[in-house]
C-alpha positions, 0 to 999 in steps of 0.5 A, a space after each residue: 500500500 505504501 509503495 503504491 502511495 509513494 508511486 502516485 506521489 512520484 507520478 504527480 511530481 513527474 507530471 507537474 509542469 513547474 513554471 519556476 523553482 520552488 523555495 520550500 518543500 514541506 512533508 508532513 501531515 502524518 505521512 513521514 511517521 508511517 514511512 521507513 527510512 528507505 521509503 523516505 530516501 526514495 521520496 526525497 530522491 524523487 523530489 530532488 530529481 523532479 522538482 526544480 528548487 531555488 539554490 536556498 530552497 528550505 526542505 523540512 519534514 514534520 515527524 512525531 518525536 515520540 514515534 522515532 527510534 
């Protein structure tokens, strides 16, 4: 299920016609806590490959610290 979800996110990233580089990338809403580190790596790799970013783009990820090990 998570693999399909991540695949859909990548499909959207690839099909989006970004007209300008983005200044901020934020991942939150509970999703990051549900992913393994390998899935997070996959997600960030695909963001870097498919989303044009400004040279000082801020990237942040919201996690619940009580769920981290």
